Structures are given as structure tokens and as C-alpha cells.
C-alpha positions in Angstrom: -113.1 6.9 -230.8 -109.7 6.9 -228.9 -110.4 10.5 -228.2 -113.8 9.8 -226.9 -112.5 7.1 -224.7 -109.9 9.5 -223.3 -112.7 12.1 -222.6 -114.9 9.6 -220.8 -112.1 8.2 -218.6 -111.1 11.6 -217.3 -114.2 11.8 -215.2 -114.9 8.3 -214.0 -117.3 9.6 -211.3 -119.7 10.2 -214.0 -119.7 6.7 -215.3 -122.6 5.6 -213.3 -124.9 8.4 -214.5 -124.0 8.4 -218.3 -127.1 8.3 -220.6 -127.5 5.3 -222.9 -126.6 7.3 -226.0 -123.7 9.1 -224.4 -121.2 8.0 -227.1 -123.2 9.5 -229.9 -123.9 12.7 -227.9 -120.3 13.1 -227.0 -119.3 12.7 -230.7 -121.8 15.4 -231.6 -120.6 17.6 -228.7 -117.0 17.2 -229.8 -117.8 18.6 -233.3 -119.7 21.4 -231.7 -116.7 22.2 -229.4 -114.3 22.3 -232.4 -116.6 24.3 -234.7 -118.1 26.9 -232.3 -117.9 26.4 -228.5 -114.2 26.5 -228.1 -114.1 29.9 -229.8 -117.0 31.2 -227.7 -115.3 30.1 -224.5 -111.9 31.5 -225.5 -113.4 34.9 -226.4 -115.8 35.3 -223.5 -114.5 33.2 -220.6 -110.7 32.7 -220.5 -110.0 36.3 -219.6 -111.2 35.5 -216.1 -111.2 31.8 -216.0 -108.1 30.7 -217.6 -104.3 31.5 -217.6 -102.3 32.7 -214.6 -105.1 34.5 -212.6 -108.3 32.7 -212.2 -111.3 34.3 -210.5 -113.4 32.4 -207.9 -110.9 29.5 -208.4 -112.8 28.4 -211.5 -110.7 27.4 -214.4 -112.1 26.5 -217.8 -108.9 25.9 -219.7 -109.3 22.1 -219.5 -112.4 19.8 -219.1 -111.0 18.4 -215.8 -110.8 21.9 -214.4 -114.2 22.9 -215.8 -115.9 19.8 -214.1 -114.1 20.4 -210.9 -115.9 23.8 -210.4 -114.7 26.7 -208.3 -114.9 28.2 -204.9 -118.7 28.1 -205.1 -118.9 24.5 -206.0 -119.9 22.7 -209.2 -120.7 24.8 -212.2 -121.4 22.3 -214.9 -123.1 18.9 -215.0 -122.4 16.9 -218.2 -125.5 15.9 -220.1 -127.6 18.2 -218.0 -127.7 21.8 -219.2 -130.8 22.6 -217.0 -128.9 21.4 -213.9 -125.7 23.4 -214.7 -125.2 26.6 -212.9 -123.2 27.9 -215.9 -126.3 28.0 -218.1 -128.2 30.1 -215.5 -125.1 32.5 -215.3 -124.9 33.1 -219.1 -128.7 33.4 -219.3 -128.5 36.0 -216.5 -131.1 34.2 -214.4 -128.6 34.0 -211.6 -125.9 36.2 -210.4 -123.1 36.9 -211.0 -124.1 37.4 -214.6 -121.6 36.1 -217.1 -119.5 37.2 -218.9 -118.7 39.6 -216.2 -118.6 43.4 -217.2 -119.5 42.4 -220.8 -122.7 42.2 -222.8 -124.8 39.2 -222.5 -124.1 36.5 -225.1 -126.3 36.3 -228.1 -129.2 33.8 -228.0 -127.5 31.7 -230.7 -124.2 31.5 -228.6 -126.1 30.5 -225.5 -128.0 27.9 -227.5 -124.7 26.4 -228.8 -123.1 26.3 -225.4 -126.4 24.7 -223.8 -126.5 22.0 -226.5 -122.8 21.3 -226.1 -123.4 20.8 -222.2 -126.3 18.4 -223.0 -123.9 16.5 -225.2 -121.5 15.9 -222.3 -119.3 19.1 -222.7 -116.4 17.4 -224.3 -113.1 19.0 -225.2 -110.9 18.0 -228.1 -107.8 19.9 -226.6 -107.3 22.4 -223.9 -108.4 26.0 -224.5 -104.9 27.1 -223.7 -102.2 25.3 -225.7 -100.1 23.0 -223.5 -102.2 23.7 -220.4 -102.4 20.7 -218.1 -105.3 20.2 -215.6 -104.9 21.8 -212.3 -103.9 19.4 -209.6 -106.9 18.3 -207.5 -105.9 19.8 -204.2 -108.4 17.7 -202.4 -106.3 14.7 -203.0 -102.9 14.4 -201.1 -100.2 12.6 -203.1 -96.9 11.0 -202.3 -95.3 14.1 -203.8 -97.1 16.2 -201.3 -95.7 14.1 -198.5 -92.1 14.8 -199.6 -92.1 18.2 -197.9 -89.5 17.9 -195.1 -91.9 18.6 -192.3 -94.2 15.7 -193.3 -91.4 13.1 -193.6 -90.6 10.5 -190.8 -87.8 11.6 -188.5 -84.4 10.9 -190.0 -82.1 8.8 -187.8 -78.8 10.6 -187.1 -75.6 9.0 -185.9 -74.5 12.3 -184.3 -73.8 12.4 -180.6 -74.3 16.1 -179.9 -75.8 19.4 -181.0 -72.3 20.8 -181.6 -71.4 18.0 -184.0 -74.4 18.7 -186.2 -74.0 22.5 -186.2 -70.2 22.3 -187.1 -71.0 19.8 -189.9 -73.0 22.5 -191.6 -70.9 25.5 -190.6 -69.2 26.0 -193.9 -65.7 26.0 -192.4 -66.6 28.5 -189.6 -66.1 27.8 -185.9 -67.9 28.6 -182.7 -67.2 32.0 -181.1 -65.1 31.9 -177.9 -66.9 30.7 -174.7 -68.7 33.4 -172.7 -67.3 34.3 -169.3 -68.6 32.3 -166.4 -70.4 35.3 -164.9 -72.2 35.9 -168.2 -73.2 32.3 -168.5 -74.7 32.2 -165.1 -76.7 35.3 -165.7 -77.8 34.0 -169.1 -78.7 30.7 -167.5 -80.9 32.2 -164.7 -82.7 34.5 -167.0 -83.2 31.7 -169.6 -84.6 29.2 -167.2 -86.3 31.2 -164.6 -86.7 34.7 -165.9 -85.0 36.1 -162.8 -81.5 37.4 -162.2 -78.8 35.2 -160.4 -79.1 34.9 -156.6 -77.3 32.7 -154.1 -74.7 31.5 -156.6 -70.9 31.6 -156.5 -68.6 31.9 -159.5 -67.2 28.3 -158.7 -70.6 26.7 -159.1 -70.6 23.8 -161.6 -72.7 24.7 -164.5 -74.2 21.3 -165.0 -75.4 21.2 -161.3 -76.7 24.7 -161.7 -78.8 23.7 -164.7 -80.3 20.9 -162.7 -81.1 23.2 -159.7 -82.8 25.7 -161.9 -84.8 23.1 -163.8 -86.0 21.9 -160.4 -86.9 25.4 -159.3 -90.5 26.4 -159.2 -89.6 29.5 -161.1 -88.8 27.4 -164.2 -92.4 26.5 -164.6 -93.5 30.1 -164.2 -91.0 31.3 -166.8 -91.6 28.6 -169.4 -95.3 28.5 -168.9 -95.6 32.1 -170.1 -94.0 31.0 -173.4 -96.6 28.3 -173.9 -99.5 30.7 -172.9 -98.6 32.8 -175.8 -98.9 29.9 -178.0 -102.3 28.9 -176.4 -103.7 32.5 -176.8 -104.5 32.3 -173.1 -106.6 35.1 -171.6 -109.2 35.3 -168.8 -111.9 37.1 -170.7 -114.2 36.5 -173.6 -113.1 39.3 -176.0 -115.2 41.2 -178.3 -117.1 44.3 -177.2 -118.4 43.0 -173.8 -115.2 41.1 -172.9 -116.7 39.5 -169.9 -114.3 38.0 -167.4 -113.7 34.3 -167.2 -113.1 34.1 -163.4 -112.3 30.4 -163.3 -110.0 30.3 -166.3 -106.7 30.7 -164.3 -106.7 26.9 -163.5 -105.4 26.3 -167.0 -102.5 28.6 -166.4 -101.8 26.8 -163.2 -101.9 23.4 -165.0 -99.3 24.6 -167.4 -96.9 25.7 -164.6 -97.4 22.5 -162.7 -97.0 20.3 -165.7 -93.8 21.9 -166.7 -92.3 21.8 -163.2 -93.2 18.2 -162.8 -91.6 17.5 -166.3 -94.8 15.9 -167.5 -94.1 14.1 -170.8 -94.9 16.4 -173.6 -97.2 13.8 -175.3 -99.3 13.6 -172.1 -99.2 17.4 -171.9 -100.8 17.5 -175.4 -103.3 14.7 -174.7 -104.6 16.3 -171.6 -105.0 19.7 -173.2 -107.1 18.0 -176.0 -109.0 15.4 -174.0 -108.0 15.6 -170.3 -111.7 14.9 -169.3 -111.7 11.7 -171.5 -108.5 10.4 -170.1 -109.0 11.1 -166.3 -112.5 12.6 -165.8 -112.0 12.8 -161.9 -108.5 14.3 -162.0 -108.8 18.1 -161.5 -105.4 18.8 -163.3 -106.5 16.8 -166.3 -109.8 18.8 -166.4 -108.0 22.1 -166.0 -105.8 21.2 -168.9 -108.7 21.3 -171.3 -108.8 25.1 -170.7 -106.5 25.1 -173.7 -109.4 24.6 -176.0 -111.6 27.2 -174.4 -109.1 30.0 -174.0 -110.1 31.6 -177.3 -112.3 34.6 -177.9 -116.1 34.1 -178.1 -118.9 36.6 -178.5 -121.1 37.0 -175.4 -124.0 38.8 -177.2 -125.3 37.4 -180.4 -128.6 37.1 -182.1 -130.4 33.8 -182.6 -129.4 33.8 -186.3 -125.7 34.0 -185.3 -125.6 31.0 -183.0 -124.6 28.5 -185.6 -122.0 30.6 -187.3 -120.6 31.6 -183.8 -120.4 27.9 -183.1 -118.4 27.2 -186.2 -116.1 30.1 -185.3 -115.5 28.6 -181.9 -114.6 25.1 -183.3 -112.4 26.7 -185.8 -110.6 28.5 -183.0 -110.1 25.2 -181.2 -108.9 23.5 -184.3 -106.8 26.3 -185.7 -105.0 26.8 -182.4 -104.4 23.0 -182.0 -102.8 22.9 -185.5 -100.6 25.9 -185.1 -99.6 25.4 -181.6 -98.9 21.6 -181.7 -98.2 21.0 -185.4 -97.0 24.3 -186.8 -99.7 24.3 -189.6 -102.0 27.1 -190.7 -105.0 24.7 -191.0 -107.7 27.4 -190.6 -106.8 28.5 -194.2 -108.7 25.4 -195.3 -112.0 26.4 -193.7 -113.1 28.1 -196.9 -111.1 26.4 -199.5 -108.3 23.8 -200.0 -105.1 25.3 -198.6 -103.4 27.3 -201.4 -99.9 26.1 -200.5 -99.9 23.1 -198.2 -101.6 19.8 -198.8 -104.5 20.5 -196.4 -107.8 20.0 -198.2 -111.0 21.5 -197.0 -112.4 18.0 -196.4 -109.6 17.1 -194.1 -110.2 20.4 -192.2 -113.9 19.5 -191.6 -113.1 16.0 -190.7 -110.8 17.2 -188.0 -113.3 20.0 -187.1 -116.0 17.4 -186.3 -113.8 16.3 -183.5 -115.1 19.3 -181.5 -118.8 19.0 -182.5 -120.1 18.7 -178.9 -117.1 20.4 -177.1 -117.8 23.6 -175.3 -116.8 25.7 -172.4 -118.3 25.0 -169.0 -117.8 25.9 -165.5 -117.7 22.8 -163.2 -117.3 22.2 -159.5 -114.7 19.5 -158.7 -115.6 18.0 -155.3 -113.1 16.6 -152.8 -114.2 13.0 -153.6 -113.5 13.6 -157.3 -117.1 14.0 -158.3 -117.6 16.7 -161.0 -120.9 18.7 -161.3 -122.0 21.5 -163.5 -121.6 24.9 -161.8 -123.3 28.3 -162.5 -124.0 28.5 -166.3 -125.2 32.0 -166.8 -123.1 35.2 -166.8 -125.8 37.2 -164.9 -125.9 34.7 -161.9 -122.2 33.9 -161.6 -120.9 33.0 -158.2 -117.3 33.2 -157.3 -117.3 30.3 -154.9 -118.7 26.7 -155.2 -121.8 25.9 -153.2 -120.0 22.7 -151.8 -117.4 23.3 -149.2 -113.9 22.2 -150.4 -114.9 22.0 -154.0 -112.8 23.8 -156.7 -114.7 25.8 -159.4 -112.9 25.8 -162.8 -113.6 26.5 -166.4 -112.9 23.6 -168.6 -113.7 22.7 -172.3 -115.3 19.3 -172.5 -118.5 17.4 -173.0 -121.4 16.3 -171.0 -121.9 19.2 -168.7 -124.1 22.4 -169.0 -122.3 25.0 -171.3 -121.8 28.5 -170.2 -124.7 30.6 -171.4 -124.2 34.3 -172.1 -127.1 36.7 -172.7 -128.4 34.9 -175.9 -130.6 31.8 -175.6 -129.9 30.1 -178.9 -131.6 27.0 -180.4 -130.9 23.4 -179.6 -127.1 22.7 -179.2 -125.7 21.4 -182.5 -124.7 17.7 -182.5 -123.5 17.5 -186.1 -120.8 19.3 -188.1 -121.1 19.8 -191.8 -118.7 20.4 -194.6 -119.5 24.0 -195.5 -119.0 25.6 -199.0 -116.8 28.7 -198.5 -117.0 28.2 -194.8 -120.7 29.4 -194.9 -123.1 27.7 -192.4 -125.9 28.4 -194.9 -124.2 26.4 -197.6 -124.0 22.9 -196.1 -122.5 20.2 -198.4 -122.5 17.0 -196.4 -122.2 15.9 -192.8 -118.6 15.6 -191.6 -117.3 12.6 -189.8 -114.1 12.5 -187.9 -110.9 11.9 -189.8 -107.3 13.0 -189.8 -104.9 14.9 -192.1 -104.1 12.7 -195.0 -100.6 14.2 -195.4 -99.7 13.1 -191.8 -101.3 9.7 -191.9 -100.0 6.5 -193.4 -102.5 4.8 -195.6 -104.8 2.5 -193.6 -107.8 2.4 -191.5 -108.1 5.6 -189.4 -109.8 3.4 -186.7 -106.5 2.6 -185.4 -106.6 5.9 -183.5 -110.3 6.1 -182.7 -111.2 5.4 -179.2 -114.7 4.1 -178.0 -115.6 5.5 -174.6 -117.6 3.5 -172.0 -121.3 3.3 -172.7 -122.2 5.5 -169.7 -119.6 8.1 -170.6 -120.6 11.8 -171.0 -118.1 12.3 -173.7 -117.8 11.2 -177.4 -114.1 9.9 -177.4 -113.4 12.1 -180.5 -110.9 14.4 -178.8 -109.1 11.4 -177.3 -108.9 9.8 -180.8 -107.4 13.1 -182.1 -104.8 13.0 -179.4 -103.9 9.4 -180.3 -103.3 10.4 -183.9 -101.4 13.6 -183.1 -99.0 11.8 -180.8 -98.4 8.7 -182.9 -94.9 8.8 -184.2 -95.0 5.9 -186.5 -98.3 6.2 -188.2 -99.7 9.7 -187.5 -98.5 13.3 -186.7 -96.1 12.5 -183.9 -93.0 13.2 -185.7 -94.1 16.7 -186.6 -95.4 17.2 -183.0 -91.9 16.5 -181.8 -90.3 18.8 -184.3 -92.4 21.7 -183.4 -92.0 21.6 -179.7 -88.1 21.1 -179.8 -88.0 24.0 -182.2 -89.9 26.1 -179.6 -87.3 25.1 -176.9 -84.5 26.1 -179.3 -86.3 29.4 -180.1 -86.5 30.5 -176.5 -82.9 29.5 -175.7 -81.4 31.3 -178.8 -83.9 33.9 -179.7 -84.9 32.3 -183.0 -85.9 28.8 -183.9 -84.3 26.3 -186.2 -87.5 27.0 -188.1 -87.8 30.8 -187.7 -91.6 30.7 -188.1 -92.5 28.5 -185.1 -96.3 28.4 -186.0 -95.8 27.6 -189.7 -93.8 24.6 -190.8 -95.5 24.6 -194.2 -94.5 26.1 -197.5 -95.3 29.7 -196.6 -93.0 29.5 -193.5 -89.3 30.1 -193.4 -87.4 27.0 -194.2 -85.6 25.1 -191.5 -82.0 26.2 -191.3 -80.7 23.0 -189.6 -83.1 20.1 -190.6 -80.7 17.4 -189.4 -80.3 19.0 -186.0 -84.2 19.5 -185.7 -84.7 15.8 -186.4 -82.0 14.7 -184.0 -83.5 16.8 -181.2 -86.9 15.5 -182.0 -85.6 12.0 -181.8 -83.9 12.7 -178.5 -87.1 14.0 -177.1 -89.0 10.9 -178.0 -86.1 8.7 -176.7 -86.3 10.5 -173.4 -89.9 9.7 -172.9 -91.1 13.1 -174.4 -89.6 14.9 -171.4 -88.5 18.5 -172.0 -86.0 19.0 -169.2 -83.4 16.6 -170.7 -83.6 18.5 -173.9 -83.2 21.9 -172.1 -80.1 20.4 -170.6 -78.6 19.2 -173.9 -79.0 22.6 -175.4 -77.6 24.5 -172.4 -74.6 22.3 -172.0 -73.7 22.7 -175.8 -70.8 24.9 -176.9 -73.4 26.6 -179.2 -75.4 27.9 -176.3 -72.3 28.8 -174.2 -70.7 30.9 -177.0 -70.0 34.6 -176.3 -71.8 37.3 -178.3 -68.5 38.5 -179.8 -69.0 39.7 -183.3 -66.9 38.6 -186.3 -67.2 40.6 -189.6 -66.3 37.7 -191.8 -68.9 35.4 -190.1 -71.6 38.1 -190.3 -70.9 38.6 -194.0 -71.2 34.9 -194.7 -74.1 34.2 -192.4 -75.8 37.6 -191.6 -78.9 36.0 -190.0 -76.8 33.7 -187.8 -78.7 30.7 -189.2 -75.6 28.6 -188.6 -75.5 29.6 -184.9 -71.9 30.4 -184.8 -72.3 33.1 -182.2 -74.8 33.9 -179.4 -77.0 36.8 -180.3 -78.1 39.0 -177.4 -81.8 38.9 -176.7 -84.1 41.4 -175.0 -86.0 40.1 -172.2 -89.8 39.8 -172.6 -92.0 42.2 -170.6 -92.7 39.7 -167.8 -89.0 39.0 -167.3 -88.1 42.7 -167.2 -90.7 43.5 -164.5 -89.9 40.3 -162.6 -86.2 41.0 -162.6 -86.9 44.5 -161.1 -89.0 43.1 -158.4 -86.3 40.5 -157.6 -83.3 42.9 -157.4 -85.4 45.3 -155.3 -86.0 42.4 -152.9 -89.8 42.7 -153.0 -90.8 39.8 -155.2 -93.7 37.9 -153.8 -93.1 34.1 -154.5 -96.8 33.1 -154.0 -97.8 30.7 -156.7 -101.1 29.8 -158.4 -104.6 31.1 -157.9 -106.5 34.1 -159.3 -104.6 36.9 -160.8 -104.8 40.6 -160.6 -104.7 43.7 -162.9 -103.0 45.8 -160.2 -99.6 46.9 -161.5 -98.4 47.4 -157.9 -98.8 43.7 -157.3 -95.5 42.1 -156.2 -96.2 38.7 -157.6 -94.6 37.4 -160.8 -96.1 38.9 -163.9 -97.5 35.5 -165.1 -100.1 36.1 -162.4 -101.5 39.2 -164.0 -105.1 38.8 -165.1 -105.1 38.9 -168.8 -108.2 40.8 -169.9 -108.2 41.2 -173.6 -109.6 44.7 -173.6 -107.5 45.9 -170.7 -104.0 44.6 -171.2 -101.4 45.9 -168.7 -100.0 49.1 -170.3 -96.4 48.5 -169.2 -96.5 44.9 -170.5 -97.8 46.1 -173.9 -95.1 48.7 -174.2 -92.6 45.8 -174.1 -94.4 43.8 -176.8 -96.9 41.7 -174.8 -99.0 40.3 -177.7 -102.7 40.5 -177.9 -104.1 36.9 -177.0 -106.5 36.8 -179.9 -104.8 34.0 -181.8 -101.9 31.6 -181.2 -98.6 33.7 -181.0 -95.6 31.6 -181.9 -93.1 34.4 -181.4 -93.2 37.9 -180.0 -91.8 40.9 -181.9 -88.9 42.9 -180.4 -89.5 46.6 -180.9 -87.4 49.6 -179.7 -89.8 52.5 -179.3 -89.8 55.6 -177.1 -92.7 54.5 -174.7 -90.3 51.8 -173.3 -87.8 54.3 -172.1 -90.6 56.5 -170.8 -92.1 53.5 -168.7 -88.7 52.8 -167.2 -88.0 56.5 -166.4 -91.5 57.7 -165.3 -93.7 54.8 -164.1 -94.5 54.8 -160.4 -93.7 51.1 -160.2 -90.2 51.6 -161.7 -89.5 54.3 -159.1 -90.7 52.0 -156.4 -88.4 49.3 -157.4 -85.6 51.6 -157.7 -86.2 52.8 -154.1 -86.3 49.1 -153.0 -83.0 48.4 -154.7 -81.4 51.4 -153.1 -82.7 50.4 -149.7 -81.3 46.9 -150.2 -77.7 48.1 -151.0 -77.7 51.0 -148.6 -76.2 48.8 -145.8 -73.3 47.6 -148.1 -71.0 50.4 -146.9 -69.7 53.5 -148.8 -70.7 54.6 -152.3 -68.2 52.3 -154.1 -69.4 49.3 -152.3 -73.0 50.2 -153.0 -72.3 50.6 -156.7 -70.4 47.3 -156.7 -73.4 45.5 -155.0 -75.8 47.1 -157.5 -73.7 45.8 -160.5 -73.5 42.3 -158.9 -77.3 42.1 -158.4 -78.3 43.5 -161.7 -75.4 42.3 -164.1 -73.7 39.5 -162.1 -70.4 41.3 -162.4 -68.2 44.0 -160.9 -68.3 47.5 -162.4 -65.4 48.6 -164.6 -63.3 51.4 -163.4 -64.9 53.9 -165.9 -68.4 52.7 -164.7 -67.5 53.1 -161.1 -66.2 56.5 -161.7 -69.3 57.5 -163.6 -71.5 56.3 -160.8 -69.5 58.2 -158.1 -69.7 61.4 -160.2 -73.5 60.9 -160.5 -74.0 60.4 -156.8 -71.6 63.3 -156.0 -73.6 65.6 -158.3 -76.4 65.6 -155.6 -78.4 62.7 -157.1 -79.9 60.2 -154.7 -79.0 56.5 -154.6 -82.5 55.7 -155.8 -81.9 57.9 -158.8 -78.8 56.0 -159.7 -80.6 52.7 -159.2 -83.4 53.8 -161.6 -80.7 54.7 -164.2 -79.2 51.2 -163.8 -82.5 49.5 -164.1 -83.1 51.3 -167.5 -79.8 50.3 -169.0 -79.8 47.9 -172.0 -77.6 45.5 -170.1 -80.3 45.0 -167.5 -83.1 44.2 -170.0 -80.9 42.1 -172.3 -79.5 38.6 -172.1 -75.8 38.7 -173.4 
């Protein structure tokens, strides 16, 4: 009887449905298991559904695993053989027929298994000796919360970045400081993406940092980093790849937000729910373009409307999770996450946040009134009908959605938990909730916000933003860790967590967890403002190191995870092009507004129109990523087309001509070469470099030829 009690208590959810004679039936079933059924299951089932490799996530080694079912849902109902899918599979009345790739079981064997199920399907012991039940991945435990990224921020007594780095340096010391001219160039390119201008060698570095952080070029430079994360583009993607002519307002929002040093928690809140926070603020509305920046098919059949809708919501949620929390949450769309404590039900609880959220074009009037604009692709107008109004694409609720060429059914106002992510296999209606692993136990209503009765929106996205920015009870600690890691990444070339979009168990572990937590704490203490964190990093000895190599250091720390030297970084495609425009003195400083795909444009590269099917070729050559999903880090390749672009493109030649024209008035050839070096490298040429330049010019080459050679040098496109 003690065995029977154990069997019954392992599935307490069944207690309410137990038949009156369950004890007697379980006793009978137990004998059947020991005499016949265990051997049948071992011989015919365990090859695929037990041991190390389990098909369809369906494990039969223990009763708990058997009752849990697999990737297609429940397989067995105790005391109900007719209602058990397993019986249909072994009878070959439903597919896939079982056993797979083996003859059908005999009628006698099927009868014994069927009777055993009707008797409660009890086990006397696991089918595999010593096998313990698989952990229920739908339940998040305290053990799951022990992963470093899910822990509260640890308080540090440290006073600086350098103190924490040296603490873990294994006896190593920083490399010598870089020369002032190197630091100035590094600083300009780091903060503005442009080479130095109007700066003397006596400039105070702290003052120069403040000046550059206050420069409009700072927002243009760092907005491009975030746009990669936001998978920003101005077209729909897929075969038709229609333009989104009013999507650029989101890009402009990011630039303005960074230049004004908008607190990062507000930056996040507005991107998730700007229309719910300030429905009459054009900048808050434009911020919601984050949710709508993903791909979406423009020509679908009526049967594809619902599945496309789930794809769109998955894009919103997956991008939010990877961009803001460094989590690969989309993996939980079809099954519980295989590595991180992210259950499918948590995924759908969060997905329901976006149930009624969609892309729309609106006209924002001078008086703050917002109205729906043109909603069809075929009848689009490029200007609002009301004078002074601004037309923009937002992602919100309560206005007419953009309609492509397919008229679907009614707009879906419910989200369901889907089996295997299939809209045709609905399990139950999903209601808004939050990730268990990033929520302290308690009532989730602490984050949920009820909008005014006359509001056009549901309040769910604002509720999500409350949770994601809550440091004490919600996901705020991870939010802070992820963004300071992104700042570090772009200053040093690699993050403290080298996989910036994956802080989970499949990502690369943090190399400096104490420093990461300290920086996150500093961010929160500074009101979530990014500019003070920039300055902390830039004023550190770590950032101001030279790139001098040390064989002993490299042997002990080949990946430079201890940051005991500054590793040279190649500039991104945009910064290379912008630097060429700047030194040739033709850079157009005009900010904001619609972009262009004309490579002859003299505006900064952030104002290129990003059309997914027609990316700018010269940008792609230097690793501009495809904006299909969130990109946490760009690859850095070295391939022949890069040299060919710099040597043969008409634009590169035009910029070389511009640089030659700019320096032609400097005097004789030595002075011209000296000016070129100062503009391009922020230093004087060495004697050998000057001699080589003079030899080149004396060979009959033009000054423009020489300028093009200089613009193609590694030193020009690298930050040392």
C-alpha cells in the first residue's frame, strides 16, 4: 500500500478525477506492469522514448515523464484508455504509428497495455534503473534563479572600473597609456564616428569627452548601434519588400533620445508603450516604431492571416527580449526553452501583451491630435492632408492598421497558448503575465496598469514596461546589465558578456561579473542616464591603455577577457564612409528626415534608407548586417571586396579628390602630406612615411591618387 500511495501522490492533479475503485485498479495495474507491461515498453518503446536521446520530447522511463507527455501534448490519460493517444498510436488508427519503423504490436500486447492504462498506468519502478523523472521545465525553481544573470545586482564597495579590473587581473597590470594624439582620435571615432577636428593637443580629455557627448554627432553615432539591435529598416521585407515611407521617425527618435540623454528606463518604456504614456507626444509615438520595425509579409492568403499575426507578435516579443533583456525567448514559442528557465506558458503570457498591437500610419496634428492616416499600400500618400501635420508609422492600438493587398478576417483580439507554436492547435487563452524567473513571487498586478475608460489602448504594453524596468521586483536588474554591457562592447570592441543578445546558458559567460553589476548599479544611481556611464568608461585607465602587445599577457589571456590592453577595432561601414566624407570636407551635417539610397549623398550614413532587399553595396562589403532580426554584434570580416570598394568605387575617388583639394593650399608636397596625416590619423608622418609619400608623388602620381591610397590604409579604418 505504501507503493500505491507514492504512485497516487506523484500526480496530484488527477486526484479530483479518480474513479471510486481506483485503489483496487491500481493494485491490479501494478501487477500487470510487473508481469508484462514493463517488458513490453522496454522492448518496443524505450529505444526512442527513454535514455539519452528522446524523440518528440516524450520520455516513458518514469511514470511522471509518461504523464507529462511530449512536444505534441498529453499522450496518456490514467484510467481512460479510449481517451489516451498512446492507444490510438499502437493500434495504428492515428499517425505516427507506433512502434516507429517496427511491426505493429500483437493484439495480445495491445490488450495488456490498454488494460494497464485503464487501471491507472502505475509503475513499480522506472523502466531505466536509477532514472529520475525529468524536471518539469514549465515550473521555474529557486535553483533556476541562481543563474548569475537572474540574480539581484550585487552591491560593490569599489570606487572605479580600474579597481575591479585589477582585482581580477591575475597579477597582470594595464598596458602603458596611449599617446594623447591616439586617445583624441580614439575618442572622436568612439563617440561621434568622425575623425578629430578643431582640437589641440593640449585639450583636457575630460572636457573633450563632455564636448563630444554634447555633440549632435554623438546621437547619430550611437543611434546606429541601437538600430542594429532594433532590426530597423524602412521596408516590409519578403518578396515584395514594400517601402515604409514614414518609418524614419523612429530612427530620428533614437538620435534625439540619445542626444538629450533620455533616461534609459524611459527610452525603454516609450519604445514599448509611448502611446500609452504620452498619446499626444509625437516623440513618444515615434518611439513605438521599435515594435513595428520587423519584417511582415505584404501578400498573404486569407488562411495565412492568423499565422502571420502570431509571427508579427513573436517578432515584437523576441526582439524586446533579446534587445532589452538579452534572452532568446522566441525559442519558447514551440516548446519550453531547452536551456534557460523560460517556459512556453511564460512566453504566451508575455505574447498576449501585443494581442491588439499593430503597425499604423497616423497624422500628428499641430494641436497634438492624432488621427489615422492612409491605411492601404495602393493608395498611399506621402504627405498628410492637414497642413502642419506630421505623418509617421507607429506601432500601437486604437487606430486603423496598415492594410496590404490581403483583406483578412476580423482582427484577432485574443491570444492563445499554441501547441508546437501552431495556430491550428490552440490549447487555452493566454492572459498577460511575466517571466517567472525574473519576478519575485507575488501578485503580478503590481505592474499592471489600467488605462482610462475612454482610452484606445489596453494598457498591457505599459504594464510590460513597468515590469521590465522594475529593479526590485521585476526584470530591471537584467535590463541594466544588458545595456551597460552594450556600452562596454562598443567602447572596447567586445562586451563583458561577449554574446550581448544572450545572457542565458547558451551565451558566453560574463568575464567580469562584479564589474558588470557595478556598472549596472552606477547606471541606476545616475537616474538611468547613459552619458555618465560613457564618461566613467572613457576616463578609466582601462580604456586609455595603448594597444601595445605583451607575449606573456597574451599567453595568459589570449582573448583579452581581463582587458589588460586596448585591442584595435575596425570601424563599422558607416563610420568608414562618414570619416571619408569628413576629411574630404564635403560632409553634409543635415539631421533627421527621410533617408536616401543614393550612394553619392553627402549626409551621414545613418540617413541611408534601409531597404531590406536593396542594402547599400559598399555598406554590406564592410559587414552591414541584414536587418531581419536583432543584431547584438556585427561580424568583422577581412575580404577582397573591401579593398576593391576603397580602390575602385566612384565615391571613394570623389572623396579622395575632395581631400586633395582641401590640402592643396597647405603649401609644398611635404606640407600637404603632413596635413593629410593630421586630418586622417591625427598625427605627423614619420620620416619613412614622408619619404614614401614624396617618392609616390614624384613618380608622376597625382595628389588625389596619394589621398586615395591613404584612405585605403588600415590605420584610417581602424581605431588604435
